[in-house]
N, C-alpha and C positions, 0 to 999 in steps of 0.2 A: 571741582572738588573730587578728584580721583583718588582712590585708595590704592594700596599695593595690589589688592585683588583686582581692581579695575584695570590697572596697567597689565597685569598678568593675563587677563582675559583678552587683551589686545595683542598679546605676544611680546610685550615690551619688558626687557630686563632693566629695571631701575638701578640707580647707583646703590641704593640700600640692599637690593637683592644681590647685586654683584659682590658686595662686601660680605654678605651673609654666605654666599655660595663658596667663597674662598675657604671657609671653615669646614665645608662639607666634601663629600666624595660622590657627587651625583651629577648625572648628565644635565646640562643646562636646560634642554628642552623639557625633560621630565620635571625638573625643578619648577619651571614656570607653569607647567600644566597643573602640578599639585597645588600651587598657590591659587591658580584660577579656580580650581575645584573646591577650595577651602580646606584641603587636607594638610596644607602647610601654611603657617602664618609668619609674617615679617613684622614684628613690633617696631613701629617707626612713626611716632607722632610727628606731624608736619611742623610743629612749632619748636622742635628741639633737634638740632643737628648733632650727630655723634660720629666718632671715628670707628666705632664697632657696632655692627648689626648682626643679629642672629636669626636663624630660621628654626621654627619649632613644628614638628609634624612628621608625616610619613617619609621614610627614607633619610631623615636627618639624624644627626647624633643626638642622643639623649642629653638633656641639659637640666640644670638645677636652678631653683629659686630659693632665696634666703629671705625670711621675714625679719624686718628691723623696725624700730620705731619707739618713740617715747609713749609712755602710758600715763594715765591719770594717777597711778600709784607710784611710778618711778619715771621721772621726767628728766634724767641726766642726759642732756644734749651731747656733751663731750664723749660719754661712754658709747653712745650710738654711733658717733663718728669713728671711734676706734673699731667698732664692729664693721663699719663700711670699709675701713682700711684692710681688715681681715678678708673681706669678700674680694677686694681688689688683689690682694696677695695670692689668694688661692684661685684666681681667675673664675670667679662665679659669673654666670651670664646674666642673672636677673635678681633684682631686689624688690620686694614688696614693702612699701612703707605702710605699716599697719598702725601708725601713730593714733593715739586716742587721748593725748594730753594737750595742755595749753600751748605747747610749742610746736604743734603738729605742722602748721603751714610753714613756719620758718624752717623746720627740719626738712620738709619735703622739697622746698625750693633750694636748700643747700645741696641736697642729694641730686636734684635734677641739673643743677648748674655745674657741679664739681666732679661728676662721675659719668662713665660711659655705659653703665648697666642698663638693661631693659628695666623700666620702672613701672610697677603696678601699684594700685591703691584700692581700697574699699571706700568709695566716696561718702557713704552715709556715716562713717565714723566721724568725719568732720562735723556733720550736723549734730551728732550727739554731744560733741564738745561745746558747740555754740548754744545748745538748748538743753535745759535741765530735764525736760520731758520730751523724748523723741516722738512719742505718740501724738504730740500737739503740732508737729511740723506739717506743713502743707506740701503737696506734691510739687508745686511750683518752686518751692525752696530747694527741693531735692534736685530738680532739673537745673536750677541755677548753679548749684554747687558742682554738679557733673560738668557743666559747661566751663566753669572756672578752672577746674583741674585739667580739663582737656586743653584749655588755652595755655596753662602752665607748662604742658609738655608731657604729661603722664601717658605712657604707652599702652597700658591696658587697665581696664576697670573690672573688678569683681563685683557683679551685680546679682543679687538673689531674686531674679525675676521669675523663677520656676515654681515658687510656692504660691498657690492661688486660693481663692475662696473655696473652690471645689476640693482642694487638698485638705483644707481645714476640717471639712465635714468628715473626711476619712481619718484625719488625725485624732479626732475625738473618740473614734471607735477602735483605734489601733492600740494594741497592748504593748507598745514600745517602752523599753526600760529607761533609756536615757533621753527620750523626747527629742529636744533640739539642743545640739552642742555647738552649732555655728553661731558665732557672735552676730554677724550680719543677718543670718536667718532668724535668730531670736528677736532681733530688733524689728524686722519686718513683720514677724508673727504678732508681736505685741501691738504694733501699729494697726494691723488689720482687725484684731480682736477688739481693741479699744474703740476704733472708729467705725466698726461694722462695715468696712468697705473693702474693695478689691485691693490687692497688692499694687501700690502706685508704680512700682517698677515694671509691672506687667501691664497695667492700665495705660501707662504713657510710654510704652515700649517703642512705638514708632517715633516719638519725639526724641527718645534717647538714641535711636538709630541715626536720626538726622544729625545729632551732635557728633556721634562717632564717625559718621561719614565725612563731615566737614573737616575734622582734625585727623582722620585716620587713626582712631583709637580702637584697639581690639577689645571686644566684649569677652570677658572670661566669665561665663555663666556659672554662678556659684551654686553649690549644693547645700541648700539650707537644711536638707533632711539627710545629710550624710550620717552614717551610723557612728555613734559615739562609744559603742562597745560592740564586741563581736556578736552578741546575741541579737542585735538589731540589724546586722548586715543583710543586704539583699532582700529587705522586706518590701511590702507593697508601697510604702511611702517613698522609699528611695527610688524604686523603679518608676512610680508615677511621675515623680519630679523629673527623672531622666527623660521620660517620654515628652514632658512639657519642654524640656531644654532642646530636644530634637526639633520640635516644631518652631521654637524661637530661633534656632540656628538657621533654618530655611528662610525665615522672614528676614534675618540679617543678611544672608547671602543675596537675596533678591535686590537689596540696596547696595551691594558691594562692600558690606561691613564684614571684617574678619572676626572669627569666633574661635574661642577655646572652651572646652567643657571641663569643669572641676569635678573631681571624683572622691571616692569614699575614704573615710578616716580609719575606722577600726574594722578588721575583717580577718577571719581565719585564713591561713595561707592557702588552703585548698579551694577557696572561693575566689581568689584574686583573678586567676586567668579567665574564668567565665565572665566576671564583671568587666574586664577589659574588652572582651569580644562584644558583650552586650552594649557597652557604650558606643563602640565604633558602629554597631548596627543601628542603634536607635538615634544616634546623632550624626549619621551619614558620613562618617569618616573624619569628623572634625578632630583636631588635636586634643589629646586627653592630658589634663594637668592634675596630678594626684598628690594628696597629702599622705605620705607614707605609701600604702596603708600600714597601720600598726597591726602586727599579726597576733598580739595578745594584749590583754588589759592589765597585766600584772607588772608591766615594765617601768612604772614611774621611777624616774631617776636614770633610766637606761633606755628611754624611748627613741633615742637616736639609733639604737641597735634594732629594736623591734620595727622601727620605721624603715630603716635601710634594708632590712630583710624583705619587707613587703614591697619596697620600691623596686628592688631588683626583679622580683617576680613580676611586678606590674610592667616594668620596662621590657622584659623579655616577651610579654604578651600584648604589647601594643601601646602602653603609656609612653608619652613623648616628652613630658616635662615633669620633673620631680620637685615638689615643695619639701624642703628639708624639715626635719624635726630635731629638736635639741634634747639633751638630758633633762632640761627643766620643764618639758612639756607637761601640762596639767598641774604644775607646782608653783612656778614663778616666772617673771620676766627673765629671759636667759641672760647670764653674765657673758663677758667677753670669752671666757674659757668654754662656756656652754655653746656659744655660737661657733667657735672653732671646732669643737667635737662634732657638732651637727653638720658643718660644712664638709669636714673630712669624711664622715660616714656616708654622706649622700654623693660626694664626688666619687667615692669608691664604688658606690652602687651604680652610678651613671657610667663610669669607666668600665666596670665589669659587664654591663649590658652592651656597651659599644664594642668590647672585645668579642662578645658572643655574636654580635651582628657582623663582625668581620671588618670593621673600619681599620684601614691600614695604619693610620697615624697612632691609633690606640695600641694596635699590635706592636708597632715599632718601639713604643716606649717600654712595653713589657719585655720585648726582646733585648733591649739595651740593659734593662735591669737584670735580666737573667744572665746575660753575658758577664756583667759586673760581678754577680754572685759566683758564677763558675770560675772566674779569675781571681776571686777574693779581692776585688778592687773596691775598697771601702769608699773612696772619694766619689767614684762613679755611682755607687749604690746610694750615697747621700744625694747625689744630683738627680737621680731618676725616681727615688722614692717620693711619696706624696707629701711627707712631713719631715723635711731635712732636720729641723731643730730637734724633734723628738728622737730621731735616729741617732743624732750626735750625742744627745743627752744619755741615751742608753749605751752607746758604744764609746765609752770614754778612754778605755785602755788602748795601748799602742800595739797589742798583739794582732796578728793577722786573723786569728780565729776569735770567736766570741766566747764568753765565759760559760755558755750552756754546755758545750762539749769540751772546751779547752783543747788540750793536745790530742784528744780523740776525735777532733773535727773530721768527719768523713770526707768533706770536700778537700781539705788540706792534705789528708793522708793520700787520697787517690791522685791528687796533683803531683 
């Protein structure tokens, strides 16, 4: 029952690592060493073979995740498949199935069978679907569901194991404005309060590690107490949970289980860099997976913009994996157009970070776009731009220059 981390510790380059390395610009030896140390993860569940594998972590290109899934309010299976096709079109690396509706298992299995994305889930969502009152669920049922999803082929689990009984005592005394905004964190909090017991994901953490070890599932340790508004950012609750996640990371590594850490939601731009450094310190260099962060609370309807701004700052300061945000954040289940806007915004954030990091393939694409602009070659501009359809829609006329400057186009005049 060896994991990618186990193989790396033996100096072995697995087929999954080899495929992932083809997308990177890193020395093979350093690549393997980083996996062995937990600084890079290879999401690769043993029960699901794919043609594409990706690396996340130090020295690798910044990648994005897209959240998809049916909900109890909107359960249109076909629309979610259209969103998956968008992810495929724009070469998204990872999809999280956050389904919480009656078709969740069916949708998850369709996703796992028909696409090559990294696939993540939050297993306790499935339990909430099966039981009217999540607080009445037994720990054994949670473990059984985690095992079931691991056997199905899910590559990483978001588990909110870092919120503990000790944290609850501090929570009561804290003057936090938004309390808990994590869906999974809120569920675990309510379970603990109702049952007056320890967090089952924390109490039975060793059993969860055994499951992850068996199937080589990555633990993405969730941030139950991520700030839901800028006024709660970097408070004692967020930092205490981060310390807990650092301790859980070491326990996972001792068993050869790969780990990612999930990070803050809302945060002023000037706090982001320090938070990235803090996570890397407290969690021993484990890859950091961030939601945004959103740099202001007033952007409802435009949070793909506030999120992408924060994501770029985060990526330039150590974040490895960006969870996209759509214009519908805080308002509704995103439409197909919302998903497209979110994907484009975060692909641009990741690409911008990769340019700043000096990755040759990223620079090459920008160079080709710049040459096309200098030569006023519209067909090549359409080819190298991130959204050809939108570019063609805007540039419908046959003129060499655009309608902004018209015949006064400086590029055309100088040429």
